C-alpha positions, 0 to 999 in steps of 0.5 A: 114220681108222677113223671116216672108213672107216666113214662111207665104207663106210656111204655106199657101202652105202647107195648100193648099196642104193638102186640095188638098190631102184631096179632092183627097182622098175623090174623090178616096174613093167616086169612090171606093165606087161607084165601090164597089156598082156597083159590087155586082149588076153586079155579081149575082143580085137576083139569089142567090135563084138558089143556095140556094133554089133548085126548088124555083123561083127567082124574083124582085117585085116592090112595091110602096116604093122599089124593093124587091128581093125574092124567091118563092117555094112550094105549100099550104098556104102562109108563108112569111119568113123575115131575120134579121141583117146582113143577107139576105133571104138566112138565111132560106136556111136550113128551107125553103125547108122543109116548102115548102113541105106543104106551099107556101114559100116566102123568101124576102130581106128587103129593104136595105138588100141583092139584094133589093133596097136601098131607100133614108133615108127619114125624121127621117129615115122614109124610114127604119121604120118597118112600111115602111118595112112592107108595102113593104112585104105586097105589095109583097104578094099581088102581088103574089096573097096572101091576107092572109098569115102567117109571120115568122121573125128573129131579125130585120125581127121579128120587121117588121113582128110584125109591119105588124101584127099590121098595117094589122091585116086582112092579117096576119093569124099567126106570128112567131118571133125568138129571139126578144122582141115586141119592142126596147122600152123594151130594151132602158127602161130596159138597163143594163151593161150586156145587153148593152155589148151584143147588143153594135152594136145597139149603134154603128150603130145608130151613125150619118153617115158616122161614122159606115159606114166608120169603117165597110167599112174599114174591112167588112169581119172582121166585118161580121165575128164578128157578127157570132162568137157566132155561130161557124159552123152554118153559112155555107161557102157558106151562109157567102160568100153570106152575104159578097157579099151583105154587101160589097156594101156601099149602103147596109152598109148605109141602114142597119145602117139606119134600126138601126137608125130608130129603135132608133127614128121613130120606138120608136114613132110608137110603143109608140103611139099604145103600147096598141094595141094587135096583133090579130093573134096567136103568136109563140115566139122562143128564143135562150137559149144561148142568151145575155139578162139579166135573167129577159128578157130571157123568151121572150114569157112573153112579147109577151103574154102582146102584143098579144091576144094569144102567146106561145113559148119556148127557143131553144138550140142555139145562136141567129141565130136559123134557121141556128144553129138548123134548124131541131128543127126550122122546127118542131116548125114552122110546128106544129105552122103553121098547128095547127088551 
């Protein structure tokens, strides 16, 4: 009897110690995340433009849903540049100065990315829907005095830009989209083993929180480098350091996962509801010749022609990160498209 009581007390004591240890570990991890989240904001909040965009003005603009970090430079007709995952507005640093010779260029961080704010998730990830992100950027341009403007988007930024063209047709004069299809619907409905292997992160990032957040946070730099491994030499050390600075923030990791979760939920519902609605403005589709789509989906402009009243495009000799891999060719294509009536 005494022996059984000793064993029972030992088990209870061990379980109590284990629980206490787990609570202490969770508290320590929480404190570490808070410290990491604060550090990027204290380091260089919203001033990256001073280093990557000489002559541009850095600003932080409060919209109805988020505070958006952006740089503005140049003169002429307004053009909004929107980045993709896992980058920030800095991805345009090789292209924006050349565009600014003829246009007023606004390069902004999407909500949840870079030095823009990270709103709460919302019901069904609604605060990271492309509709919510598009509204942010329209309000940014309105704040700057631009009621009509062209928009250029890469990757996730293309999704925001195309949604903007559908929701605000009276504001968007031209739309350029880089290495993307009109909607994730096309991917999910036509998935192949090859395609799923190439975009595995889509299915990793949509897993419930905190699984992907925790795994990424444990190896931030390793994970971030893996996203660029197919584009050797294209991402400058300075640009990578800036992406890493922003991505070390646990709030950024979570928000960018929310972006993907929205793409697999509320964005699909919104896209399906107005699938027959056409983009009214001219569309330029540029895609990566060394992309990872199946052959039937590599000629991206074919799909944009189904979605837009007027669309043209071609493949560029690059991988996914077009603006950083072939900046001169990218600049030439954009100049031609944006200046043609």
